[in-house]
PAMAR-683916 format. One record per residue: residue in one letter; x, y, z of N, C-alpha, C in turn. Coordinates in steps of 0.001 Angstrom, whole numbers, padded with zeros to 6 digits, always signed. Example, Ala and Ser with C-alpha at 12.3 -4.5 7.8 and 13.67 -1.06 7.14 Angstrom:
# PAMAR-683916
A+013190-005690+007800+012300-004500+007800+013200-003300+007800 S+012850-002250+007080+013670-001060+007140+012900+000030+007870 
# end
This chain:
# PAMAR-683916
M+109297+126232+063222+110030+125001+063509+110073+124766+065018 E+109878+123495+065419+109776+123204+066840+111138+123016+067503 L+112075+122391+066814+113383+122128+067405+114458+122191+066327 A+115590+122762+066683+116720+122847+065751+117990+122375+066447 I+118812+121674+065703+120133+121242+066183+121159+121920+065287 N+121940+122822+065866+122914+123591+065095+124341+123229+065474 N+125231+123347+064479+126693+123328+064679+127286+121960+064997 G+126513+120897+064866+127046+119572+065153+127648+118913+063917 L+128508+117918+064146+129038+117095+063067+128035+115971+062836 V+127314+116037+061737+126273+115072+061431+126906+113851+060765 I+126735+112698+061399+127259+111438+060860+126092+110492+060623 D+125875+110163+059368+124806+109251+058970+125386+108284+057946 P+125863+107118+058400+126519+106184+057473+125619+105697+056346 K+124321+105550+056590+123448+105076+055518+123472+106029+054335 N+123383+107319+054625+123368+108328+053564+124752+108885+053262 K+125780+108265+053901+127178+108661+053698+127383+110153+053961 M+126790+110609+055078+126933+111999+055505+127945+112076+056640 H+128840+113031+056534+129847+113247+057581+130310+114703+057459 S+129438+115611+057868+129694+117041+057671+129030+117854+058770 K+129505+119064+058945+128860+119998+059853+127602+120529+059177 L+126446+120140+059730+125164+120527+059176+124195+120821+060320 N+123097+121472+059983+122075+121813+060956+120767+121099+060606 I+120026+120697+061633+118836+119878+061433+117625+120567+062053 G+116552+120666+061267+115298+121209+061755+114257+120121+061915 I+113451+120232+062957+112484+119182+063302+111114+119804+063563 R+110093+119155+063028+108712+119589+063268+107802+118380+063274 K+106900+118313+064244+105940+117218+064386+106628+115852+064379 G+107752+115791+065061+108446+114524+065233+109292+114075+064066 K+109296+114857+062986+110030+114475+061778+111157+115466+061488 I+112191+114974+060828+113227+115863+060312+112662+116562+059082 T+112597+117870+059132+112003+118636+058030+113036+119396+057213 E+114248+119541+057776+115260+120326+057056+116657+119917+057515 I+117547+119779+056565+118981+119603+056828+119702+120628+055966 T+120446+121518+056614+120958+122681+055903+122282+123155+056493 Q+122958+124007+055731+124182+124637+056231+123880+125923+056989 K+122685+126462+056800+122360+127712+057466+121916+127460+058907 T+122212+128419+059769+121808+128313+061171+120294+128417+061271 L+119704+127515+062044+118249+127453+062146+117755+128042+063461 S+116576+128634+063419+115902+129119+064616+114679+128245+064869 A+114365+128047+066157+113233+127198+066507+112785+127508+067929 E+111672+126914+068328+111197+127086+069695+112220+126563+070694 V+112848+125451+070354+113924+124880+071164+115130+124709+070261 T+116277+125231+070705+117500+125137+069910+118585+124443+070719 I+119228+123463+070102+120352+122753+070717+121623+123164+069996 D+122573+123679+070744+123884+123994+070178+124769+122763+070338 A+125042+122076+069226+125815+120837+069254+127275+121071+068883 S+127771+122256+069123+129176+122563+068808+130110+121561+069488 G+131037+121027+068720+132006+120083+069256+131453+118692+069489 M+130211+118466+069080+129577+117171+069328+129179+116491+068020 I+128876+115222+068122+128452+114418+066986+126948+114210+067060 V+126296+114397+065929+124857+114186+065811+124656+112956+064931 A+124068+111910+065501+123923+110643+064788+122509+110106+064945 P+122124+109167+064086+120840+108497+064324+120851+107820+065690 G+119701+107762+066347+119622+107046+067611+120062+105603+067432 F+120776+105074+068409+121280+103719+068311+120127+102715+068376 I+120313+101592+067715+119314+100519+067698+119966+099267+068253 D+119403+098738+069318+119947+097551+069970+119374+096310+069292 A+120258+095533+068648+119819+094361+067889+119368+093210+068775 H+119709+093275+070067+119382+092131+070936+119343+092597+072383 M+118141+092752+072907+117971+093132+074311+116845+092298+074913 H+116682+092403+076230+115627+091682+076929+114762+092688+077683 E+113522+092820+077229+112600+093819+077753+112212+093533+079199 G+111801+094574+079910+111313+094410+081269+109957+093716+081298 N+109611+093135+082427+108359+092391+082564+107140+093312+082507 Y+106051+092767+081980+104773+093474+081955+103805+092758+082886 N+103258+093492+083865+102261+092963+084782+100886+093382+084269 K+100160+092419+083727+098874+092742+083109+097848+093199+084135 T+097913+092640+085339+096953+092994+086385+097060+094468+086766 S+098291+094922+086975+098498+096328+087339+098701+097226+086127 D+098772+096607+084934+099029+097340+083687+100289+098189+083810 R+101376+097510+084200+102635+098215+084420+103787+097456+083787 I+104669+098184+083111+105883+097614+082526+107077+098049+083366 D+107930+097103+083701+109182+097428+084389+110109+098095+083380 T+110402+099366+083582+111138+100142+082574+112627+100306+082876 G+113127+099621+083911+114526+099818+084287+115502+099607+083151 I+115344+098505+082404+116258+098228+081299+116131+099279+080204 F+114915+099754+079956+114705+100754+078916+115347+102086+079292 E+115328+102426+080569+115970+103658+081008+117484+103580+080823 S+118070+102426+081129+119508+102248+080894+119829+102359+079418 M+118972+101786+078575+119166+101878+077126+119164+103341+076672 L+118147+104074+077117+117993+105460+076685+119213+106293+077074 K+119722+106099+078283+120859+106888+078750+122128+106618+077951 M+122200+105477+077276+123390+105235+076451+123127+105483+074965 G+122040+106211+074670+121812+106661+073305+120968+105761+072448 V+120441+104685+073028+119577+103770+072284+118170+104362+072205 T+117631+104430+071003+116258+104918+070820+115303+103806+070413 T+115841+102663+069965+115011+101518+069596+115684+100241+070058 G+114895+099348+070656+115400+098047+071066+114592+096933+070442 I+115252+095806+070223+114588+094608+069702+114571+093574+070823 G+113370+093236+071290+113215+092331+072415+112621+090996+072014 G+112282+090202+073029+111766+088865+072779+112839+087890+072359 N+114080+088160+072735+115213+087376+072249+115460+086110+073063 C+116295+085258+072511+116684+083981+073135+115472+083108+073431 G+114400+083292+072659+113197+082511+072866+112447+082875+074119 S+112845+083948+074771+112256+084336+076054+111630+085718+075925 G+110406+085849+076440+109757+087146+076337+108369+087112+076914 P+107545+088089+076550+106208+088186+077138+105349+086961+076833 E+104475+086654+077763+103536+085549+077534+102704+085810+076304 D+102320+087063+076094+101604+087476+074885+102276+088744+074360 P+103104+088638+073321+103851+089820+072859+102968+090935+072320 I+101793+090596+071809+100909+091650+071292+100302+092440+072440 D+099951+091766+073531+099514+092492+074727+100596+093465+075180 Y+101850+093017+075109+102973+093866+075538+103102+095087+074623 L+103022+094864+073313+103124+095989+072375+101970+096969+072569 D+100777+096441+072807+099624+097315+073068+099858+098148+074328 A+100417+097508+075366+100701+098240+076605+101759+099310+076370 A+102754+098993+075540+103802+099977+075225+103205+101207+074557 D+102256+101000+073653+101597+102135+072998+100725+102909+073978 R+100086+102201+074859+099153+102843+075801+099892+103607+076902 L+100961+103008+077419+101685+103583+078553+102871+104427+078143 G+103425+104138+076984+104678+104766+076578+105857+104068+077228 L+107006+104128+076583+108250+103547+077088+109364+104569+076936 P+110474+104395+077637+111606+105293+077418+112194+105199+076007 I+112059+104038+075334+112547+103881+073961+111465+103188+073136 H+111642+103168+071818+110771+102386+070952+111137+100906+071086 L+110150+100036+070894+110386+098610+071078+109717+097791+069987 A+110513+096899+069382+109992+095862+068491+110179+094522+069184 L+109295+093577+068934+109370+092274+069589+109404+091136+068576 L+110251+090160+068857+110218+088881+068180+109221+087969+068898 V+108683+086993+068194+107848+085978+068833+108750+085070+069663 P+108567+085005+070987+109439+084160+071802+108979+082694+071770 H+109878+081810+071405+109538+080389+071303+109019+079831+072624 N+109608+080271+073738+109168+079747+075025+107712+080111+075322 S+107262+081260+074833+105863+081641+075010+104941+080716+074211 L+105428+080261+073067+104660+079290+072272+104553+077969+073019 R+105639+077547+073640+105613+076297+074414+104649+076401+075598 R+104634+077554+076226+103714+077723+077355+102253+077606+076914 K+101963+078022+075688+100597+077945+075172+100088+076511+075124 V+101010+075555+074900+100596+074147+074821+101031+073380+076063 K+101422+074148+077109+101804+073561+078399+102956+072561+078279 A+103895+072875+077396+105110+072063+077269+106151+072641+078219 V+106138+072175+079460+106909+072817+080517+108287+072201+080737 D+108516+070985+080250+109818+070336+080445+110752+070711+079297 K+111759+071519+079587+112647+072026+078535+113512+070942+077918 Y+113609+069806+078552+114446+068724+078032+113682+067750+077138 L+112354+067933+077018+111539+067007+076235+111036+067658+074948 P+110903+066870+073868+110316+067395+072636+108807+067578+072798 V+108207+068298+071848+106772+068540+071835+106146+067641+070768 N+104947+067127+071049+104305+066261+070053+103908+067070+068825 I+103766+066382+067719+103597+067048+066428+102321+067882+066370 A+101253+067424+067015+100004+068193+066999+100192+069541+067689 D+100890+069539+068816+101124+070789+069539+102090+071698+068782 I+103014+071105+068051+103934+071925+067254+103156+072743+066234 Y+102172+072138+065592+101381+072872+064600+100528+073958+065266 I+100063+073705+066477+099353+074748+067228+100293+075914+067508 M+101524+075605+067915+102524+076641+068183+102845+077432+066929 S+102966+076742+065807+103280+077422+064547+102161+078376+064141 K+100922+077949+064337+099785+078810+063998+099758+080042+064899 Q+100068+079846+066191+100120+080990+067103+101230+081950+066708 A+102393+081405+066320+103498+082254+065860+103079+083078+064648 E+102373+082436+063715+101911+083150+062525+100955+084273+062905 N+100066+084007+063860+099120+085043+064299+099857+086238+064890 W+100838+085971+065736+101586+087064+066351+102414+087821+065316 L+102935+087109+064337+103658+087794+063257+102712+088695+062478 N+101519+088209+062208+100537+089014+061471+100106+090244+062257 C+100219+090172+063588+099823+091299+064439+100968+092275+064719 G+102134+092030+064142+103194+093032+064236+104537+092584+064758 C+104673+091357+065282+106006+090893+065687+106910+090826+064464 I+108193+091119+064650+109103+091298+063510+109845+090024+063129 G+109621+088932+063833+110278+087671+063539+110022+086698+064668 I+110781+085601+064668+110655+084573+065697+112013+084353+066331 S+112048+084187+067646+113316+083898+068311+113246+082557+069031 F+114387+081868+068988+114541+080589+069676+115699+080682+070664 G+115512+080042+071798+116609+079853+072739+116916+078370+072796 I+117505+077853+071721+117682+076405+071593+118559+075870+072722 R+119551+076630+073120+120399+076227+074229+119593+076037+075510 Y+118607+076914+075703+117831+076900+076931+116704+075868+076914 I+116310+075424+075717+115279+074396+075585+115849+073293+074703 P+116747+072487+075235+117420+071483+074402+116489+070397+073877 G+115260+070322+074417+114309+069339+073911+113770+069664+072533 I+114013+070858+072032+113516+071211+070697+114204+070349+069647 D+113397+069696+068804+113952+068849+067753+113764+069522+066396 K+114155+068813+065348+114106+069404+064006+112675+069752+063610 N+111719+068886+063932+110329+069181+063590+109872+070494+064218 E+110150+070648+065491+109707+071850+066194+110374+073099+065628 L+111676+073027+065408+112410+074176+064879+111930+074551+063482 H+111755+073574+062622+111423+073859+061227+109961+074258+061062 I+109054+073551+061706+107635+073850+061495+107278+075225+062049 I+107846+075574+063194+107586+076917+063724+108244+077980+062842 S+109436+077714+062352+110110+078678+061474+109323+078913+060193 Q+108601+077908+059744+107817+078062+058518+106755+079157+058641 A+106381+079487+059876+105396+080556+060074+105908+081896+059559 A+107230+082034+059454+107822+083298+059003+108074+083346+057505 V+107799+082267+056802+108154+082200+055377+107336+083180+054550 K+106032+083209+054760+105164+084060+053933+105564+085524+054027 S+105838+085988+055221+106216+087393+055431+107728+087614+055300 R+108475+086524+055167+109938+086545+055096+110544+087325+056271 K+109982+087076+057438+110514+087702+058642+111657+086856+059209 I+112425+087467+060062+113700+086905+060496+113522+085828+061572 I+114441+084874+061593+114559+083889+062668+115853+084201+063413 A+115748+084472+064703+116929+084743+065533+117058+083629+066556 A+118296+083243+066866+118447+082113+067784+119696+082209+068638 H+119508+081925+069916+120594+081504+070788+120780+080032+070440 I+121830+079733+069691+121980+078419+069081+122191+077324+070126 R+122181+076095+069683+122115+074944+070583+123336+074784+071466 D+124504+075098+070956+125711+074859+071745+126775+075876+071388 D+127837+075899+072179+128896+076883+072026+130257+076206+072075 A+131298+077019+072178+132681+076519+072289+132962+075529+071154 D+133430+074352+071459+133844+073410+070413+132686+072867+069586 M+131446+073068+070059+130276+072599+069318+129531+073726+068612 V+130176+074882+068497+129471+076036+067934+129172+075856+066449 L+130076+075279+065670+129837+075163+064228+128670+074241+063890 P+128581+073034+064477+127389+072227+064206+126096+072937+064603 S+126155+073762+065637+124970+074492+066074+124592+075584+065076 I+125581+076211+064468+125306+077200+063419+124717+076510+062195 V+125230+075320+061865+124706+074566+060725+123211+074325+060892 E+122768+074010+062109+121352+073770+062373+120511+074985+062002 L+121034+076179+062262+120313+077404+061911+120428+077703+060419 M+121591+077426+059842+121783+077648+058405+120799+076835+057576 E+120434+075658+058057+119480+074824+057327+118135+075524+057183 I+117765+076319+058176+116528+077109+058095+116650+078142+056977 A+117770+078860+056957+117982+079886+055924+117990+079270+054532 D+118592+078102+054407+118734+077456+053105+117406+076893+052619 E+116702+076189+053489+115480+075508+053066+114328+076467+052818 Y+114221+077524+053639+113051+078395+053550+113360+079784+052988 K+114611+080034+052696+115019+081308+052080+114559+082506+052902 I+114764+082405+054211+114448+083511+055110+115708+083903+055873 P+115774+085136+056352+116970+085584+057078+117075+084933+058447 V+118300+084626+058858+118538+084097+060192+119612+084939+060876 Q+119483+085056+062189+120370+085882+063003+120936+085042+064135 I+122265+084957+064205+122930+084234+065283+123124+085211+066434 S+122486+084925+067553+122502+085847+068682+123827+085793+069427 H+124260+086957+069916+125467+087145+070731+126576+086141+070398 I+127127+086302+069210+128119+085352+068695+129368+085297+069573 G+129642+086378+070294+130813+086389+071170+130722+085371+072284 S+129524+085157+072821+129368+084192+073908+129141+082781+073392 M+129035+082610+072082+128879+081282+071505+130199+080752+070933 G+130953+081625+070288+132206+081193+069660+133418+081910+070189 G+133308+082450+071410+134390+083268+071972+135359+082510+072842 Y+135645+081270+072485+136522+080426+073305+137661+079845+072464 G+138027+080625+071426+139083+080195+070522+138584+079782+069153 Q+137269+079926+068910+136691+079472+067639+136308+080606+066688 M+136527+081877+067069+135910+082973+066336+136381+083084+064890 D+137647+082874+064618+138112+082947+063219+137333+081961+062349 E+137192+080744+062842+136490+079716+062086+135007+080038+061961 V+134411+080564+063023+132994+080910+063018+132701+081997+061982 L+133471+083074+062020+133226+084183+061085+133477+083760+059647 S+134501+082944+059438+134775+082439+058096+133618+081580+057590 F+133067+080745+058470+131961+079878+058077+130714+080692+057748 I+130440+081725+058531+129299+082589+058239+129483+083270+056890 D+130675+083800+056654+130934+084476+055382+130826+083523+054198 L+131291+082295+054381+131184+081293+053323+129726+081060+052955 N+128871+080952+053958+127455+080725+053685+126790+081938+053059 K+127235+083126+053433+126718+084324+052761+127108+084327+051288 S+128307+083851+050996+128757+083805+049601+127915+082846+048764 K+127234+081915+049440+126363+080955+048750+124930+081464+048646 G+124704+082695+049111+123388+083305+048985+122501+083198+050197 L+123006+082627+051293+122190+082539+052493+122177+083882+053215 D+121025+084234+053747+120839+085520+054426+121091+085313+055916 V+122346+085446+056321+122727+085156+057698+123598+086276+058245 A+123392+086611+059510+124221+087620+060177+124271+087265+061664 A+124978+088086+062415+125147+087845+063855+125196+089176+064575 D+125105+089104+065900+125300+090297+066726+126226+089943+067879 C+126733+090971+068557+127727+090746+069606+127717+091926+070569 Y+128079+091664+071832+128270+092740+072798+129750+092819+073169 P+130238+093991+073559+131686+094224+073704+132238+093879+075083 Y+131961+092687+075548+132460+092222+076850+132854+090753+076717 S+133835+090329+077492+134308+088945+077436+133738+088116+078587 A+132535+088434+079006+131841+087681+080045+130372+087617+079681 F+129766+086433+079857+128338+086310+079597+127559+086411+080907 S+126233+086409+080808+125394+086443+082001+124168+085586+081777 T+123855+084756+082752+122649+083939+082709+122346+083464+084122 S+121180+082887+084325+120804+082375+085640+121556+081080+085939 I+121808+080844+087197+122618+079700+087590+121912+078368+087328 G+120580+078402+087210+119840+077181+086950+119673+076839+085483 E+120199+077678+084591+120012+077443+083162+120867+076275+082658 T+120505+075799+081469+121205+074661+080865+122657+074979+080526 T+122993+076260+080458+124393+076653+080250+125296+075969+081270 Y+124776+075786+082474+125568+075219+083561+125261+073741+083814 D+124675+073071+082842+124480+071632+082993+125827+070914+083085 E+125792+069679+083496+126996+068879+083688+127939+068991+082494 G+129209+069261+082769+130217+069344+081725+130620+070752+081347 F+130001+071783+081958+130316+073154+081528+131751+073553+081849 L+132318+073063+082932+133701+073415+083272+134658+072916+082200 E+134419+071698+081741+135272+071138+080693+135054+071860+079362 R+133797+072213+079079+133488+072876+077808+134199+074218+077699 Y+134213+074974+078791+134834+076290+078789+136285+076264+079268 H+136797+075079+079603+138165+074963+080123+138365+075970+081261 T+137459+075903+082231+137452+076926+083278+137275+076286+084650 S+137055+077129+085646+136891+076674+087024+135738+077445+087663 Y+135261+076979+088817+134111+077592+089475+134358+079058+089816 D+135602+079437+090077+135859+080814+090504+135732+081834+089380 K+135497+081365+088152+135220+082281+087040+133744+082657+086971 I+132934+082045+087839+131499+082333+087871+131224+083272+089039 E+130740+084466+088718+130452+085490+089723+128948+085581+089961 I+128549+085664+091228+127133+085846+091567+126797+087331+091443 A+125709+087630+090706+125404+089025+090383+124209+089594+091124 D+123507+088787+091909+122434+089350+092730+122223+088477+093965 G+121362+088970+094870+121094+088236+096087+122166+088442+097153 P+122099+087691+098240+123034+087891+099362+124489+087588+099042 Y+124733+086824+097984+126109+086485+097613+126630+087372+096464 R+125928+088454+096186+126310+089331+095069+127768+089757+095192 G+128495+089623+094083+129908+089984+094041+130841+088857+094435 T+130279+087722+094860+131089+086582+095294+131421+085686+094112 R+132665+085230+094059+133045+084222+093078+132720+082841+093653 C+132272+081947+092780+131818+080640+093248+132984+079723+093614 N+132693+078774+094492+133451+077546+094607+132446+076428+094319 E+132892+075195+094317+131987+074102+093959+130796+074024+094905 E+131035+074199+096188+129969+074084+097176+128907+075165+096976 L+129341+076432+096808+128387+077521+096630+127627+077366+095319 F+128330+076989+094265+127670+076811+092973+126551+075783+093070 K+126837+074644+093622+125841+073574+093705+124696+073943+094642 K+124998+074647+095703+123967+075088+096643+122983+076032+095947 L+123496+077055+095256+122621+078035+094614+121880+077429+093432 R+122534+076556+092703+121863+075923+091556+120676+075084+092031 A+120811+074473+093187+119718+073656+093720+118651+074489+094415 E+119068+075537+095140+118137+076264+095998+117648+077589+095422 A+118419+078193+094522+118062+079511+093980+118414+079573+092493 P+117747+078764+091659+118140+078652+090247+117991+079935+089445 D+117226+080916+089949+117048+082173+089205+118136+083205+089499 I+119053+082891+090411+120146+083817+090720+120940+084129+089447 I+121209+085425+089237+121955+085863+088051+123452+085657+088277 T+124126+085164+087248+125575+084975+087314+126265+085698+086167 I+127545+085917+086351+128422+086412+085286+129487+085349+085050 G+129621+084909+083817+130640+083917+083481+131827+084586+082807 H+132925+084735+083546+134125+085402+083014+134989+084372+082283 V+134509+083935+081135+135140+082782+080484+135508+082997+079013 M+135048+084070+078400+135301+084264+076970+136677+084886+076737 Q+137201+084710+075522+138489+085276+075160+138296+086658+074544 E+138944+087660+075111+138794+089033+074629+139173+089157+073160 S+140180+088449+072730+140607+088539+071326+139510+088056+070385 D+138742+087057+070799+137635+086576+069972+136511+087598+069916 V+136222+088231+071047+135196+089271+071074+135600+090427+070160 E+136857+090801+070201+137356+091867+069320+137113+091534+067851 K+137411+090303+067471+137233+089894+066072+135775+090004+065653 A+134864+089598+066541+133439+089669+066212+132966+091112+066108 I+133331+091931+067078+132901+093335+067078+133387+094054+065817 A+134598+093747+065373+135186+094448+064229+134674+093934+062889 H+134068+092765+062861+133633+092187+061585+132481+093007+060996 P+132533+093328+059698+131511+094210+059112+130105+093618+059109 G+129986+092301+059226+128670+091688+059203+128082+091419+060564 V+128743+091878+061614+128261+091639+062973+127682+092933+063539 L+126413+092891+063920+125737+094048+064487+126041+094160+065979 I+125671+095290+066558+125858+095488+067994+124531+095232+068707 G+124571+094270+069620+123411+093955+070449+123890+093765+071875 S+123256+094405+072817+123761+094398+074196+123478+093092+074935 D+122428+092362+074534+121928+091224+075314+121580+091689+076727 G+121258+092961+076853+121063+093563+078163+119741+093198+078804 F+119781+093003+080119+118588+092858+080925+118902+093419+082304 M+117855+093756+083031+118012+094268+084388+116977+093606+085290 F+117388+093246+086497+116467+092710+087484+116756+093387+088812 E+115930+094369+089137+116072+095120+090388+117509+095631+090582 G+118058+096198+089516+119396+096780+089582+120532+095802+089441 A+120207+094515+089301+121249+093499+089134+121338+093109+087663 G+122540+092721+087263+122720+092310+085879+124158+092445+085448 H+124331+092745+084175+125632+092803+083505+125821+094233+083009 P+127028+094768+083047+127217+096161+082602+126880+096408+081142 R+126735+095344+080366+126379+095518+078947+125043+096248+078794 A+124154+096140+079793+122837+096778+079704+122910+098290+079791 A+123987+098824+080343+124125+100276+080496+125346+100838+079783 G+126215+099964+079268+127469+100454+078716+127806+100068+077303 T+127044+099163+076684+127444+098578+075404+127778+099601+074334 F+126875+100513+074040+127041+101379+072869+128143+102417+073072 P+128195+103113+074204+129352+103984+074422+130670+103213+074445 R+130658+101994+074976+131885+101200+075062+132425+100838+073678 V+131540+100527+072747+132000+100213+071394+132823+101367+070831 I+132339+102595+071047+133050+103755+070498+134289+104085+071321 S+134144+104184+072624+135284+104625+073446+136398+103584+073476 E+136021+102311+073538+137027+101255+073695+137500+100684+072364 Y+136578+100353+071470+136933+099623+070257+137250+100536+069077 V+136720+101764+069110+137066+102753+068076+138243+103611+068530 N+138074+104278+069665+139069+105275+070071+140342+104683+070663 K+140213+103659+071485+141397+103104+072147+142060+101998+071342 R+141283+101020+070927+141878+099850+070267+142009+099997+068759 K+141333+101015+068195+141431+101316+066759+141036+100123+065888 L+139984+099410+066292+139563+098233+065540+138673+098582+064357 M+138086+099760+064386+137240+100219+063294+137083+101720+063400 S+136552+102322+062350+136334+103768+062347+135043+104100+063075 L+134890+105371+063414+133652+105824+064052+132465+105595+063124 N+132638+105870+061830+131542+105654+060882+131127+104188+060838 E+132113+103291+060856+131796+101860+060840+131026+101459+062088 A+131440+101982+063229+130752+101643+064482+129318+102154+064470 I+129119+103414+064079+127768+103975+064047+126908+103209+063054 S+127487+102809+061948+126753+102026+060960+126215+100732+061562 K+127047+100029+062323+126642+098774+062959+125563+098986+064028 M+125500+100192+064557+124586+100480+065662+123318+101194+065215 T+123184+101423+063896+122028+102203+063439+121368+101552+062220 W+121707+102027+061027+120929+101636+059862+121099+100168+059489 Q+122273+099577+059751+122440+098170+059422+121469+097308+060224 T+121251+097674+061469+120319+096923+062307+118885+097157+061857 A+118545+098408+061545+117196+098702+061059+116902+097932+059780 E+117852+097925+058881+117674+097217+057607+117584+095709+057832 R+118401+095199+058727+118427+093754+058981+117075+093250+059486 F+116458+094008+060384+115198+093569+060983+113971+094188+060314 G+114199+095023+059305+113084+095591+058556+112239+096561+059336 I+112904+097388+060166+112183+098360+060984+112653+099767+060630 P+111876+100798+060957+112304+102167+060667+113420+102610+061598 G+114118+103658+061189+115161+104239+062030+116535+104059+061437 G+117518+104608+062148+118899+104409+061740+119423+105369+060707 E+118690+106451+060428+119165+107413+059440+118681+108811+059790 L+119356+109785+059191+118973+111180+059337+118636+111715+057947 S+117390+111592+057570+116925+112042+056258+115679+112885+056450 V+115488+113845+055570+114269+114646+055615+113068+113719+055461 G+112106+113861+056361+110921+113020+056354+110972+111869+057336 C+112156+111571+057871+112298+110459+058817+111964+110895+060238 N+111612+109925+061071+111415+110214+062481+112693+110784+063077 A+112544+111772+063922+113707+112437+064526+114116+111706+065808 D+114689+110516+065635+115289+109752+066738+116797+109937+066619 I+117355+110693+067552+118714+111216+067376+119485+111131+068682 V+120780+110820+068581+121676+110899+069734+122743+111948+069445 I+123057+112763+070437+124092+113792+070329+125103+113523+071436 F+126349+113279+071046+127350+112911+072050+128677+113598+071789 D+129446+113715+072857+130787+114281+072803+131763+113101+072757 E+132341+112874+071603+133198+111693+071446+134393+111723+072390 K+134905+112906+072670+136074+113008+073552+135738+112620+074985 K+134488+112857+075381+134070+112539+076749+133402+111174+076854 L+133053+110589+075717+132247+109372+075728+132981+108227+076405 E+132322+107632+077399+132939+106537+078147+131863+105760+078904 D+131920+104442+078808+131019+103630+079614+131539+103584+081040 Q+130633+103679+081995+131023+103642+083408+130499+102414+084135 A+129546+101711+083543+128966+100538+084192+130035+099470+084398 T+130005+098850+085555+130964+097804+085908+130199+096577+086395 F+130923+095492+086607+130273+094295+087131+129791+094526+088564 E+130457+095420+089273+130029+095766+090631+128846+096716+090620 N+128829+097652+089658+127763+098660+089537+127259+098688+088096 P+126430+097704+087727+126073+097530+086315+125094+098544+085754 T+124520+099402+086597+123533+100360+086090+124095+101766+085902 L+125377+101971+086183+125949+103321+086065+125859+103805+084620 P+125303+104995+084401+125171+105501+083029+126506+105979+082484 P+126621+106088+081176+127879+106532+080572+128078+108034+080688 K+129291+108457+080414+129598+109870+080228+129529+110189+078739 G+129213+111439+078445+129338+111930+077077+128087+111900+076225 I+127016+111238+076690+125744+111287+075956+125009+112550+076406 E+125030+113572+075564+124518+114884+075961+123011+115029+075742 F+122535+114552+074588+121109+114632+074280+120676+113349+073570 V+119447+112930+073865+118795+111881+073081+117393+112369+072758 L+117033+112286+071484+115712+112713+071028+114922+111512+070536 L+113654+111433+070920+112708+110475+070361+111552+111251+069766 N+111244+110934+068504+110137+111618+067815+110259+113131+067932 G+111498+113621+067861+111735+115054+067834+111647+115756+069164 K+111471+115009+070236+111413+115610+071575+112622+115150+072391 V+113094+116031+073249+114272+115722+074056+113868+114750+075164 A+114493+113579+075161+114252+112571+076200+115369+112564+077236 V+116598+112858+076788+117751+112909+077683+118493+114221+077454 R+118815+114892+078537+119643+116095+078469+120740+115966+079520 D+121984+116139+079084+123135+116048+079992+123133+114737+080783 G+122765+113660+080117+122799+112350+080751+121614+112034+081644 R+120675+112970+081786+119504+112758+082651+118236+112609+081812 I+117406+111658+082192+116134+111468+081492+115147+112543+081932 I+114618+113266+080963+113618+114289+081284+112245+113941+080715 N+112186+112967+079803+110919+112434+079301+111030+110918+079278 H+110171+110251+080055+110310+108806+080254+109414+107962+079330 N+108506+108552+078611+107520+107722+077914+107264+108169+076472 L+108329+108573+075790+108180+108994+074402+108217+107804+073425 G+108695+106658+073901+108824+105483+073037+107500+104774+072824 R+107386+104131+071677+106171+103395+071325+106537+102040+070713 A+105537+101209+070522+105729+099907+069895+106022+100076+068410 I+106884+099221+067917+107138+099123+066476+106538+097818+065997 R+105661+097914+065027+105049+096727+064433+105431+096632+062966 K+105526+095414+062503+105925+095208+061100+104933+094255+060439 
# end
């Protein structure tokens, strides 16, 4: 046997396991789960620790791939790995690689810190037909070209299609529906940053529900906390549950913070955003560049929006009570919405998964540890139809070992890349990738194709 994990509390919600057991691993697979102490070439003593399936991030934003240099920016993946994530789902919010299959091929060739699955990014489809104005619709001929390209990428391994309707408000019903039809044959998922938030969140959800109803395919509402976290969450969750009761395959994901992050030039900040969020300019924090850490006033906001539209911001505008309701709901998965740009970003990219346990399980008592791990592992794998999320004989040995008493997110808005405490080991394919919070193997992850 190549590796053994002894004396840990094994928690696997899919298989309803919650016992002190020992795990043996060979050739990247779990080969034995037993009560007897195991010997191996490498032995991990997990006494006092929890052994769980590696976490799966339902919604993240992958680092850029430079085809010329054949290099992937792995900063975000390293932050993911340090917080126990072994698989991420990228290509979200309609934004992602120009060619997702090239990216997956590069991931297999170069290796990544974690495994990666990609959705077909809608914006990449628009770029294929040179539809560069986000406020304008696309002509019907180009829509069919985009749909065919989406189908090709799905056939080559992408796990679904993602839309950033908020970010491309020119998308009309024809564009949304015809491109979504590319996923019907394979019944792959449609994920969307919906068209609007706050008081307009329900009509925006209805637009996505129509896809689920008409084509009988699963739909995923991205980061529901930042869409309905302004006093609407009770109504939003009730509406989602009502539609599930009617047979629609719909779910959502959420990150455990009451602040969103986006570029200052995005449509989120189009005219009327202050009224929509019932907020003021000083709730908008600059997260990179020379003004990093500065809260906006009207003059600074307008200056940066005009001169530096790619500047990252943090919007401290959501209601914590609404985020709590979403995180605790059994049908809401955990997705960090994490991204990193030269060390700038939101603490969700480095703190989401430990924070769910330390803050929402241990401190606020909103759910049990088993419920939290379930939302972060097998429920996400099952939702997107990818492997992982369980500890069963024959499965890939993607495992996180953590000390629940020490587990704590440390990333802050000032220092968003700080790794958590308490993640002792992370294994990918049966090999140790993280030990004592430090990455010792950076390229064990591979592409996931479906």
